[in-house]
Residue frames as a rotation matrix with the C-alpha (Angstrom) as fourth column:
UNK 1
0.750 -0.638 0.174 -20.67
-0.580 -0.761 -0.292 -7.10
0.319 0.118 -0.940 -21.43
UNK 2
0.352 -0.771 -0.531 -17.11
0.333 0.633 -0.699 -8.33
0.875 0.069 0.479 -21.27
UNK 3
0.918 0.043 0.395 -16.25
-0.354 -0.360 0.863 -8.38
0.179 -0.932 -0.316 -17.58
UNK 4
0.094 -0.992 -0.084 -12.58
-0.396 0.041 -0.917 -8.39
0.913 0.119 -0.389 -16.84
UNK 5
0.777 0.008 -0.630 -11.19
0.482 0.636 0.603 -10.48
0.405 -0.772 0.490 -13.90
UNK 6
0.866 -0.499 -0.039 -8.86
-0.219 -0.447 0.867 -9.39
-0.451 -0.742 -0.496 -11.15
UNK 7
0.270 -0.779 0.566 -6.17
0.571 0.603 0.557 -11.52
-0.775 0.173 0.608 -12.80
UNK 8
0.415 -0.087 0.906 -6.25
0.886 -0.190 -0.424 -9.32
0.209 0.978 -0.002 -15.86
UNK 9
0.686 -0.225 0.692 -5.05
-0.128 -0.974 -0.189 -6.20
0.717 0.042 -0.696 -13.96
UNK 10
0.946 -0.323 0.015 -3.13
0.012 0.082 0.997 -7.59
-0.323 -0.943 0.082 -11.05
UNK 11
0.264 -0.955 -0.136 0.63
-0.869 -0.174 -0.464 -7.15
0.419 0.241 -0.876 -10.80
UNK 12
0.672 -0.012 -0.741 2.07
0.134 0.985 0.105 -10.74
0.728 -0.170 0.664 -10.36
UNK 13
0.972 -0.192 -0.137 3.88
0.130 -0.048 0.990 -11.35
-0.196 -0.980 -0.021 -7.06
UNK 14
0.249 -0.939 0.237 7.26
0.865 0.326 0.382 -11.84
-0.436 0.110 0.893 -8.75
UNK 15
-0.123 -0.287 0.950 7.02
0.699 -0.704 -0.122 -8.26
0.704 0.649 0.288 -10.19
UNK 16
0.750 0.474 0.462 5.90
0.007 -0.703 0.711 -6.59
0.661 -0.530 -0.531 -7.10
UNK 17
-0.273 -0.901 0.337 8.50
-0.455 -0.188 -0.870 -5.58
0.848 -0.391 -0.359 -4.47
UNK 18
0.807 0.453 -0.378 8.83
0.130 0.488 0.863 -7.71
0.575 -0.746 0.335 -1.44
UNK 19
-0.194 -0.871 0.451 10.95
-0.565 -0.277 -0.777 -7.47
0.802 -0.405 -0.439 1.68
UNK 20
-0.231 0.078 -0.970 11.53
0.619 0.781 -0.085 -9.75
0.750 -0.620 -0.229 4.67
UNK 21
0.715 0.692 0.095 10.09
0.298 -0.425 0.855 -8.52
0.632 -0.583 -0.511 7.87
UNK 22
0.665 -0.579 -0.472 13.47
0.627 0.089 0.774 -8.50
-0.406 -0.811 0.422 9.59
UNK 23
-0.180 -0.723 0.667 14.99
0.926 -0.353 -0.133 -6.17
0.332 0.594 0.733 7.02
UNK 24
-0.532 -0.100 -0.841 15.44
0.527 -0.816 -0.237 -2.48
-0.663 -0.569 0.487 7.47
UNK 25
0.527 0.751 -0.398 13.38
0.190 -0.561 -0.806 0.38
-0.828 0.349 -0.439 6.07
UNK 26
-0.013 -0.592 -0.806 16.26
-0.797 -0.480 0.366 1.30
-0.603 0.647 -0.466 3.70
UNK 27
-0.925 -0.244 0.291 16.19
-0.030 0.810 0.585 -2.27
-0.378 0.533 -0.757 2.31
UNK 28
-0.031 0.975 0.219 12.43
0.672 0.183 -0.718 -1.82
-0.740 0.125 -0.661 1.90
UNK 29
0.453 0.104 -0.886 13.04
-0.390 -0.870 -0.301 1.32
-0.802 0.481 -0.354 -0.05
UNK 30
-0.546 -0.747 -0.380 15.48
-0.676 0.125 0.726 -0.46
-0.495 0.653 -0.573 -2.28
UNK 31
-0.719 0.432 0.544 12.86
0.482 0.874 -0.058 -3.11
-0.501 0.220 -0.837 -2.91
UNK 32
0.322 0.876 -0.359 10.31
0.363 -0.464 -0.808 -0.41
-0.874 0.129 -0.468 -3.72
UNK 33
0.123 -0.429 -0.895 12.74
-0.685 -0.689 0.237 1.26
-0.718 0.584 -0.379 -6.18
UNK 34
-0.886 -0.455 0.085 13.62
-0.261 0.643 0.720 -2.01
-0.382 0.616 -0.689 -7.94
UNK 35
-0.381 0.794 0.474 9.81
0.759 0.561 -0.330 -2.73
-0.528 0.234 -0.817 -8.45
UNK 36
0.428 0.388 -0.817 9.29
-0.108 -0.875 -0.472 0.66
-0.898 0.290 -0.332 -9.78
UNK 37
-0.400 -0.677 -0.618 11.87
-0.775 -0.110 0.622 -0.06
-0.489 0.728 -0.481 -12.41
UNK 38
-0.903 0.075 0.424 10.21
0.209 0.937 0.279 -3.41
-0.376 0.340 -0.862 -13.18
UNK 39
-0.089 0.996 0.016 6.82
0.766 0.078 -0.638 -1.83
-0.636 -0.044 -0.770 -13.42
UNK 40
-0.624 -0.236 -0.745 7.72
-0.090 -0.925 0.368 1.11
-0.776 0.297 0.556 -15.74
UNK 41
-0.979 0.203 0.005 6.04
0.028 0.110 0.994 -0.38
0.201 0.973 -0.113 -18.73
UNK 42
-0.325 0.922 -0.210 2.79
0.940 0.339 0.031 -0.57
0.100 -0.187 -0.977 -16.88
UNK 43
-0.157 0.270 0.950 2.64
0.381 -0.871 0.311 3.19
0.911 0.411 0.034 -16.53
UNK 44
0.806 0.378 0.456 2.22
-0.350 -0.317 0.881 3.33
0.478 -0.870 -0.123 -12.63
UNK 45
-0.329 -0.944 0.016 5.29
-0.532 0.171 -0.830 3.13
0.781 -0.281 -0.558 -10.40
UNK 46
-0.085 0.205 -0.975 5.36
0.660 0.745 0.100 0.96
0.747 -0.635 -0.198 -7.35
UNK 47
-0.002 0.097 0.995 4.09
-0.458 -0.885 0.086 2.80
0.889 -0.456 0.046 -4.29
UNK 48
0.385 0.080 0.919 4.44
-0.907 0.215 0.362 -0.06
-0.168 -0.973 0.156 -1.75
UNK 49
-0.592 -0.598 -0.541 6.23
-0.557 0.788 -0.261 -3.35
0.582 0.147 -0.800 -0.96
UNK 50
0.667 0.634 -0.392 4.79
-0.258 0.690 0.676 -6.60
0.699 -0.350 0.624 0.40
UNK 51
-0.218 -0.768 0.602 6.35
-0.960 0.057 -0.275 -7.86
0.177 -0.638 -0.749 3.58
UNK 52
0.454 0.179 -0.873 7.07
-0.309 0.951 0.035 -11.49
0.836 0.253 0.487 3.80
UNK 53
0.734 -0.181 0.655 7.95
-0.591 0.305 0.747 -13.80
-0.335 -0.935 0.117 6.77
UNK 54
-0.281 -0.932 0.227 10.95
-0.715 0.362 0.598 -16.32
-0.640 0.005 -0.769 6.87
UNK 55
-0.284 0.158 0.946 8.77
0.392 0.919 -0.036 -18.85
-0.875 0.361 -0.323 4.84
UNK 56
-0.961 -0.198 0.191 8.14
0.251 -0.341 0.906 -16.29
-0.115 0.919 0.378 2.14
UNK 57
-0.130 0.990 0.047 4.44
0.981 0.122 0.150 -15.88
0.142 0.066 -0.988 3.10
UNK 58
-0.568 0.013 0.823 2.98
0.075 -0.995 0.068 -12.31
0.820 0.100 0.564 2.72
UNK 59
-0.204 0.406 -0.891 2.03
0.972 0.196 -0.133 -10.84
0.121 -0.893 -0.435 6.08
UNK 60
0.299 0.334 -0.894 1.91
0.525 -0.840 -0.138 -7.18
-0.797 -0.428 -0.426 5.58
UNK 61
0.458 -0.072 0.886 2.59
0.802 -0.395 -0.447 -4.14
0.382 0.916 -0.123 3.41
UNK 62
-0.097 -0.527 -0.845 4.61
0.647 -0.678 0.349 -1.00
-0.756 -0.513 0.406 3.55
UNK 63
0.453 0.344 0.823 3.37
0.857 -0.421 -0.296 2.01
0.244 0.840 -0.485 1.48
UNK 64
-0.243 -0.550 0.799 4.53
0.381 -0.811 -0.443 5.61
0.892 0.196 0.407 1.21
UNK 65
0.374 0.522 0.767 2.53
-0.502 -0.581 0.641 6.68
0.780 -0.624 0.045 4.20
UNK 66
0.955 -0.166 -0.245 3.98
0.292 0.666 0.687 3.77
0.049 -0.728 0.684 6.35
UNK 67
0.137 -0.978 0.156 7.46
0.824 0.024 -0.567 4.89
0.551 0.206 0.809 5.34
UNK 68
-0.210 -0.188 0.959 6.74
-0.116 -0.970 -0.216 8.38
0.971 -0.157 0.182 6.60
UNK 69
0.792 0.518 0.324 5.19
-0.416 0.069 0.907 7.01
0.447 -0.852 0.270 9.90
UNK 70
0.672 -0.587 -0.452 8.33
0.677 0.734 0.051 5.07
0.302 -0.340 0.891 10.46
UNK 71
-0.097 -0.712 0.696 10.20
0.307 -0.686 -0.659 8.35
0.947 0.150 0.285 10.67
UNK 72
-0.365 0.111 0.925 8.51
-0.762 -0.605 -0.228 9.15
0.534 -0.788 0.305 14.04
UNK 73
-0.729 0.128 -0.672 8.18
0.212 0.976 -0.045 6.06
0.650 -0.175 -0.739 16.33
UNK 74
-0.914 0.404 -0.027 5.82
-0.052 -0.184 -0.981 7.78
-0.401 -0.896 0.190 18.80
UNK 75
-0.360 0.847 -0.391 2.95
-0.888 -0.183 0.422 7.56
0.286 0.499 0.818 16.22
UNK 76
-0.512 0.178 -0.841 2.77
0.048 0.983 0.179 3.85
0.858 0.051 -0.511 17.37
UNK 77
-0.952 0.110 -0.285 1.65
0.281 -0.053 -0.958 5.20
-0.120 -0.993 0.019 20.78
UNK 78
-0.677 0.689 -0.259 -1.51
-0.709 -0.705 -0.023 6.64
-0.199 0.168 0.966 19.22
UNK 79
-0.224 0.591 0.775 -2.97
0.009 0.796 -0.605 3.30
-0.975 -0.129 -0.184 18.24
UNK 80
-0.165 0.259 0.952 -5.01
0.901 0.431 0.039 2.92
-0.401 0.864 -0.304 15.05
UNK 81
-0.648 -0.154 -0.746 -4.33
0.063 -0.987 0.150 6.10
-0.759 0.050 0.649 13.25
UNK 82
-0.840 0.518 0.162 -6.86
0.211 0.037 0.977 5.11
0.500 0.855 -0.140 10.39
UNK 83
-0.035 0.877 -0.479 -9.68
0.950 0.179 0.258 5.13
0.312 -0.446 -0.839 12.95
UNK 84
-0.122 -0.110 -0.986 -8.53
0.608 -0.794 0.013 8.51
-0.784 -0.598 0.164 14.39
UNK 85
-0.975 -0.180 -0.126 -8.46
0.010 -0.611 0.792 9.97
-0.220 0.771 0.598 10.83
UNK 86
-0.588 0.799 0.127 -11.88
0.529 0.261 0.807 8.70
0.612 0.542 -0.576 10.05
UNK 87
-0.054 0.574 -0.817 -13.20
0.975 -0.146 -0.167 10.46
-0.215 -0.806 -0.552 13.22
UNK 88
0.427 0.177 0.887 -12.51
0.606 -0.784 -0.136 13.82
0.671 0.595 -0.442 11.52
UNK 89
0.195 -0.408 -0.892 -9.94
0.900 -0.286 0.328 15.29
-0.389 -0.867 0.312 13.69
UNK 90
0.976 0.212 -0.037 -9.40
0.194 -0.941 -0.277 19.01
-0.093 0.263 -0.960 13.48
UNK 91
0.395 -0.855 0.335 -6.28
0.195 -0.278 -0.941 20.86
0.898 0.437 0.057 12.55
UNK 92
0.231 -0.176 0.957 -6.09
-0.798 -0.597 0.083 22.25
0.556 -0.783 -0.279 16.16
UNK 93
0.884 0.151 0.443 -6.37
-0.393 0.753 0.527 18.74
-0.254 -0.640 0.725 17.54
UNK 94
0.760 -0.648 0.053 -3.49
0.569 0.623 -0.537 17.47
0.315 0.439 0.842 15.27
UNK 95
0.161 -0.736 0.657 -1.31
-0.221 -0.676 -0.703 20.50
0.962 -0.032 -0.271 16.22
UNK 96
0.423 0.023 0.906 -2.00
-0.889 -0.187 0.419 19.80
0.179 -0.982 -0.059 19.92
UNK 97
0.992 -0.057 0.113 -1.09
0.046 0.994 0.098 16.17
-0.118 -0.092 0.989 19.57
UNK 98
0.573 -0.799 0.186 2.13
0.441 0.109 -0.891 17.08
0.691 0.592 0.415 17.98
UNK 99
0.028 -0.465 0.885 3.00
-0.569 -0.735 -0.368 19.46
0.822 -0.493 -0.285 20.72
UNK 100
0.491 0.298 0.818 1.89
-0.871 0.153 0.467 17.33
0.015 -0.942 0.335 23.67
UNK 101
0.950 -0.147 0.274 3.53
0.117 0.985 0.123 14.20
-0.289 -0.085 0.954 22.46
UNK 102
0.295 -0.859 -0.420 6.69
-0.455 -0.512 0.729 16.01
-0.840 -0.024 -0.541 21.34
UNK 103
0.594 0.017 0.804 6.41
0.634 0.606 -0.481 14.57
-0.495 0.795 0.349 17.77
UNK 104
0.613 -0.317 0.724 8.89
0.677 -0.262 -0.688 15.71
0.407 0.912 0.054 15.28
UNK 105
0.911 -0.243 -0.333 11.34
0.093 -0.666 0.740 17.33
-0.401 -0.705 -0.585 17.69
UNK 106
0.035 -0.990 0.133 14.51
0.325 0.137 0.936 16.45
-0.945 0.011 0.327 15.83
UNK 107
-0.231 -0.282 -0.931 15.91
-0.735 -0.577 0.356 17.61
-0.638 0.766 -0.074 12.65
UNK 108
0.740 0.597 -0.310 14.61
-0.644 0.496 -0.582 15.77
-0.193 0.631 0.752 9.57
UNK 109
0.149 -0.789 -0.596 18.17
-0.622 0.394 -0.677 14.53
0.769 0.472 -0.432 8.76
UNK 110
-0.756 -0.411 0.510 18.49
-0.654 0.438 -0.616 13.05
0.030 -0.799 -0.600 12.28
UNK 111
0.116 0.848 0.517 15.04
-0.646 0.460 -0.610 11.44
-0.755 -0.263 0.601 12.07
UNK 112
0.724 0.132 -0.677 15.89
-0.671 0.359 -0.649 9.97
0.158 0.924 0.348 8.62
UNK 113
-0.301 -0.940 -0.159 19.22
-0.718 0.334 -0.610 8.58
0.627 -0.069 -0.776 9.84
UNK 114
-0.626 0.110 0.772 17.44
-0.667 0.437 -0.604 6.87
-0.404 -0.893 -0.200 12.86
UNK 115
0.367 0.920 0.135 14.56
-0.659 0.360 -0.661 5.51
-0.657 0.154 0.738 10.87
UNK 116
0.231 -0.274 -0.933 16.79
-0.918 0.257 -0.303 3.93
0.323 0.927 -0.192 8.26
UNK 117
-0.761 -0.601 -0.244 17.67
-0.461 0.766 -0.447 1.14
0.455 -0.228 -0.861 10.61
UNK 118
-0.161 0.783 0.601 14.08
-0.815 0.238 -0.529 0.37
-0.557 -0.575 0.600 11.88
UNK 119
-0.920 -0.065 0.386 13.07
0.076 0.938 0.339 -3.06
-0.384 0.341 -0.858 11.11
UNK 120
-0.790 0.598 -0.137 10.23
-0.300 -0.182 0.936 -3.47
0.535 0.780 0.323 8.66
UNK 121
-0.374 0.654 -0.657 8.05
0.665 0.684 0.302 -5.60
0.647 -0.324 -0.691 11.12
UNK 122
-0.609 0.097 -0.788 7.95
0.728 -0.326 -0.603 -2.68
-0.315 -0.940 0.128 13.47
UNK 123
-0.637 0.300 -0.710 6.22
-0.294 -0.946 -0.137 -0.28
-0.713 0.121 0.691 11.03
UNK 124
-0.966 0.226 -0.129 4.40
-0.044 0.346 0.937 -2.58
0.256 0.911 -0.324 8.43
UNK 125
-0.237 0.938 0.252 0.64
-0.938 -0.153 -0.312 -2.79
-0.254 -0.310 0.916 8.24
UNK 126
-0.669 0.060 0.741 -0.83
0.053 0.998 -0.033 -6.32
-0.742 0.017 -0.671 8.23
UNK 127
-0.750 0.461 -0.475 -2.67
-0.563 -0.068 0.823 -7.28
0.348 0.885 0.311 5.14
UNK 128
-0.555 0.667 0.497 -6.32
-0.329 0.372 -0.868 -8.12
-0.764 -0.645 0.013 6.18
UNK 129
0.425 0.853 -0.304 -7.95
-0.492 -0.064 -0.868 -8.07
-0.760 0.518 0.393 2.84
UNK 130
-0.782 -0.611 0.124 -7.61
-0.175 0.405 0.897 -10.32
-0.599 0.680 -0.424 -0.14
UNK 131
0.318 0.868 -0.382 -9.58
-0.743 -0.022 -0.669 -11.10
-0.589 0.496 0.638 -3.25
UNK 132
0.216 -0.162 0.963 -9.61
0.388 0.919 0.068 -14.28
-0.896 0.359 0.262 -5.47
UNK 133
-0.708 -0.655 -0.262 -7.93
-0.007 -0.364 0.931 -13.85
-0.706 0.662 0.253 -8.92
UNK 134
-0.788 0.480 0.386 -11.24
0.566 0.316 0.762 -14.81
0.243 0.818 -0.520 -10.74
UNK 135
-0.073 0.771 -0.633 -13.31
0.684 -0.424 -0.594 -12.19
-0.726 -0.476 -0.496 -9.06
UNK 136
0.388 0.220 0.895 -14.66
0.874 -0.395 -0.282 -9.57
0.292 0.892 -0.346 -11.41
UNK 137
-0.686 -0.652 0.324 -13.38
0.530 -0.752 -0.392 -6.05
0.499 -0.097 0.861 -11.49
UNK 138
0.068 0.813 0.578 -16.80
-0.212 -0.555 0.805 -4.86
0.975 -0.177 0.134 -10.44
UNK 139
0.834 0.184 -0.521 -16.41
0.406 0.436 0.804 -6.87
0.375 -0.881 0.288 -7.13
UNK 140
-0.170 -0.944 -0.282 -12.82
0.956 -0.088 -0.282 -5.62
0.241 -0.317 0.917 -6.71
UNK 141
-0.492 0.012 0.871 -13.97
0.145 -0.985 0.095 -1.96
0.859 0.173 0.483 -7.11
UNK 142
0.480 0.852 0.208 -16.67
-0.189 -0.131 0.973 -2.48
0.856 -0.507 0.098 -4.45
UNK 143
0.662 -0.265 -0.701 -14.25
0.709 0.525 0.471 -4.17
0.243 -0.809 0.535 -2.03
UNK 144
-0.452 -0.879 0.152 -11.47
0.804 -0.475 -0.357 -1.57
0.386 -0.039 0.922 -2.51
UNK 145
-0.238 0.401 0.885 -14.12
-0.211 -0.910 0.356 1.22
0.948 -0.102 0.301 -1.70
UNK 146
0.792 0.595 -0.138 -15.53
-0.037 0.273 0.961 -0.62
0.609 -0.756 0.238 1.25
UNK 147
0.602 -0.608 -0.518 -12.07
0.799 0.448 0.401 -1.42
-0.011 -0.655 0.755 2.69
UNK 148
0.976 -0.210 -0.060 -10.73
-0.212 -0.977 -0.025 2.02
-0.054 0.037 -0.998 1.75
UNK 149
0.328 -0.888 0.322 -7.42
0.277 0.416 0.866 0.42
-0.903 -0.195 0.383 0.43
UNK 150
0.231 -0.452 -0.861 -4.86
-0.775 -0.621 0.119 1.28
-0.589 0.640 -0.494 -2.20
UNK 151
-0.391 -0.441 -0.808 -4.14
-0.802 0.594 0.064 -2.30
0.452 0.672 -0.586 -2.95
UNK 152
0.556 0.616 0.557 -5.56
-0.784 0.611 0.107 -5.73
-0.274 -0.497 0.823 -2.43
UNK 153
-0.622 -0.686 0.378 -3.71
-0.590 0.728 0.350 -9.06
-0.515 -0.006 -0.857 -2.19
UNK 154
0.311 0.649 -0.694 -4.82
-0.922 0.383 -0.055 -11.43
0.230 0.657 0.718 -5.00
UNK 155
-0.337 -0.300 0.892 -5.08
-0.673 0.740 -0.006 -15.09
-0.659 -0.602 -0.451 -4.11
UNK 156
0.011 0.349 -0.937 -5.44
-0.774 0.596 0.212 -18.44
0.633 0.723 0.277 -5.94
UNK 157
0.465 0.267 -0.844 -6.82
0.244 0.878 0.412 -21.17
0.851 -0.398 0.343 -3.63
UNK 158
0.960 -0.037 -0.276 -5.69
0.266 -0.178 0.947 -19.12
-0.084 -0.983 -0.162 -0.57
UNK 159
0.136 -0.980 -0.148 -2.10
0.826 0.030 0.563 -18.45
-0.547 -0.199 0.813 -1.78
UNK 160
0.473 0.015 -0.881 -0.98
-0.104 -0.992 -0.073 -15.03
-0.875 0.126 -0.467 -2.72
UNK 161
0.210 -0.298 0.931 -0.29
0.920 0.382 -0.085 -14.64
-0.331 0.875 0.355 -6.52
UNK 162
-0.405 -0.347 0.846 -0.33
0.772 -0.626 0.113 -10.86
0.490 0.699 0.522 -6.95
UNK 163
-0.531 0.230 -0.816 -1.59
0.601 -0.577 -0.553 -7.52
-0.598 -0.784 0.168 -6.09
UNK 164
0.068 0.625 0.777 -4.38
0.925 -0.332 0.185 -5.42
0.374 0.706 -0.601 -7.44
UNK 165
-0.790 -0.425 -0.442 -3.43
0.548 -0.812 -0.199 -1.73
-0.275 -0.399 0.875 -7.29
UNK 166
0.251 0.822 -0.512 -5.98
0.535 -0.558 -0.634 1.10
-0.807 -0.115 -0.580 -7.14
UNK 167
-0.197 -0.391 -0.899 -3.99
-0.471 -0.767 0.437 2.94
-0.860 0.509 -0.033 -9.77
UNK 168
-0.987 -0.157 0.025 -4.36
-0.060 0.511 0.857 0.19
-0.147 0.845 -0.514 -12.27
UNK 169
-0.350 0.928 0.130 -8.07
0.891 0.372 -0.259 -0.19
-0.289 0.025 -0.957 -11.59
UNK 170
0.149 0.299 -0.943 -8.46
0.114 -0.952 -0.284 3.64
-0.982 -0.066 -0.176 -11.88
UNK 171
-0.635 -0.548 -0.545 -6.64
-0.485 -0.266 0.833 3.52
-0.602 0.793 -0.097 -15.20
UNK 172
-0.895 0.354 0.271 -9.00
0.444 0.760 0.475 0.75
-0.038 0.545 -0.837 -16.48
UNK 173
0.011 0.933 -0.359 -11.99
0.795 -0.226 -0.563 2.67
-0.607 -0.279 -0.744 -15.44
UNK 174
0.002 -0.093 -0.996 -10.85
-0.325 -0.942 0.087 5.84
-0.946 0.324 -0.032 -17.19
UNK 175
-0.903 -0.408 -0.137 -10.05
-0.239 0.209 0.948 3.85
-0.358 0.889 -0.286 -20.29
UNK 176
-0.600 0.753 0.269 -13.57
0.795 0.599 0.099 2.43
-0.087 0.274 -0.958 -20.37
UNK 177
0.192 0.689 -0.698 -15.18
0.458 -0.693 -0.557 5.83
-0.868 -0.213 -0.449 -19.81
UNK 178
-0.317 -0.364 -0.876 -13.18
-0.529 -0.699 0.482 7.27
-0.787 0.616 0.029 -22.67
UNK 179
-0.994 -0.027 0.101 -14.11
0.062 0.624 0.779 4.38
-0.084 0.781 -0.619 -24.90
UNK 180
-0.249 0.963 -0.104 -17.85
0.875 0.177 -0.451 4.63
-0.416 -0.203 -0.886 -23.88
UNK 181
0.077 0.225 -0.971 -17.71
0.105 -0.971 -0.217 8.36
-0.992 -0.085 -0.098 -24.57
UNK 182
-0.727 -0.488 -0.482 -16.28
-0.475 -0.148 0.867 7.94
-0.495 0.860 -0.124 -28.06
UNK 183
-0.872 0.414 0.263 -18.93
0.489 0.768 0.413 5.28
-0.031 0.489 -0.872 -28.94
UNK 184
-0.023 0.931 -0.364 -21.71
0.830 -0.185 -0.526 7.54
-0.557 -0.315 -0.768 -27.84
UNK 185
-0.297 -0.162 -0.941 -20.67
-0.116 -0.972 0.204 10.47
-0.948 0.170 0.270 -29.77
C-alpha cells in the first residue's frame, strides 16, 4: 500500500502563523488571521500559531483554547489544566472552582481589553512533541492519539520545518475511507 509521509500533509513553517514570545495576544491573533488567509486553499483554517524566541526557534504554541485561557489569568494558579481535565472533574467541581477562585468576575469586554495586552510567553503552551518529516502517516496518527494533540511540530534533522494538523490528517483519513468504500461497492 502506498504510505504517505508526514511531509505530504504538513503545513510548511512559512505558511503557518508565527509570533514572537514577547508580542501581545492581539498580535498573535493577527498572525492567526493572516495564516488562515494563507491556508484558505487547504480547506482548513488556522487554529493556532507557533511561538518563536528571538532566534526564530519554535518554543511553543497558542491555540484557540489558549487564547480563551489568556482572558482569565487566574487559570495559571490551577497548574496543569490538562491533567485536571483528564481526572474527570464534575460540573459541580468546576462551578465551585469558579466561585472559590473568583474566576470571571469582570464583564467580558473588560476581560478582553485587559487580555489584549498580555504577552504571548505568559500564556503559550510549550511544544513537547515533534515528528520527523519522513515518518509515516500511520505513525503520526498513533502519536497524535497518544499525545492527545491537535498539531505536531514536524522536523528535519532536528529543525522545525512545518506542522502536521489533526484536521488535515482527519481529512486524509476520510478521503481514504471514501475511496475504499467506492472500490468495495
